[in-house]
N, C-alpha and C positions, 0 to 999 in steps of 0.2 A: 731620275723618278718618272713613272709613268700615270699618265692621268688617263681617267675613261669618264666622261660625262653624257648621262641618259637624257632622253628627251621623248617627248610625246604620249606621257601617261596623263590621266584625266578621269573623267566620269563618262560611262557610255552606258545604255540600255541593253538588257539582254539580246544577243542577235546583231548587233551592232559590230565595227571594226576599228580599231586602234594601230597604228604604225609606231613602235617604237624606235629611236636611234640611240646609236652610242658613237660618240666622237673619240678618236684617241689620240693622245700627244705623240706617240710615236707611230709608225708606218705600220699598219695592221699586217702586212705580210712577215713581220718581224714575229708574231704569235703563231705558234702550231695551233693553238685551238682558239678562238674564240666563241663565245655564247650569252646565254641569257638562261639567269636563275630568277626564283619567286620565293618569296618568303612571308608567312601569314602569322603575324601576331608573334608570339614564342616559339613557334614550329620550326622545326628544321628547315633550311633552306633548301629546295630541291631544283634539280635540273629541268629546264624548260625545253632549251634546244641549243645545240652546239656544233659548230662547222670545223671540222678538221682539215687541215689544208685549204686548196681552193674549192671542194666539191663535196666533201663525204659531211653528210649530215646525220644527226642523232636526235630524235624527239622524244619526250615523254610521251607515254600511252594516253595521256589525259588531252594531249594537245594535238596529235596525230590527224592530218587532216583538215586542221583550223589554220595551223600556226605554221609561217614560213620564216626561214631564217637564210639571211643573204649576206658577205662579205665585198666590200668594194673598197678593193685596195686604193685606188686611186684617189678616194677620199678618205681615207684611213677611218672607215665607219663599219658599222655592224647593224644589220636593221632587223627587226621581228614584226612582220607582218600578222596581225592577231584578226582573224574573221571569226564569226558565229561566236562571238564572246558568251559566256556564262558566268554567272554569279560566281560560280566557284574558282573562276579564274582571277577574283579579287584577291590582290596580292602587291608588296612592294617588288618591282622588278629590278635586278641587278644585272647590268654587264660585267662580263669577266674575260679576261685574256690571260692566257698561258704560254709561255715560253720556257727555254731551260735556264733561265735568270730568275724567273719568279712566275707569281700568280697575284694579278691586279683584279681590283674591284673598283666599279662605280659607287656612287653615293646612292643609289636606288631612286626608282619614281615609281610613283602610288599607281595601281589601276585598280578603278573601282567600277564594277559592273552592276547595276541596278536592275532586280526583276519586275 
């Protein structure tokens, strides 16, 4: 069983920064793709940023230039640096990891950006 545990969420003013971390119970290099998604209320969960392999990244248009995803294989962790936060970034953020054996999710961490 793979466990992903997010941390780093919280309340921040618009224009501020937060750094989300995701700790995995298995080695991160076992996963082809790791990333972050977010969900607002009952809306569909949406991709924020993913990293495939060691270096290939993909970002949602809404966060390009503001968010940076990185993976640390030595620490079995994935981080999301979020800068210039906007109220519309408010959501529950979920860590995700995929490999040939499955698709795994964390429990989520709340990010609230006040105007």
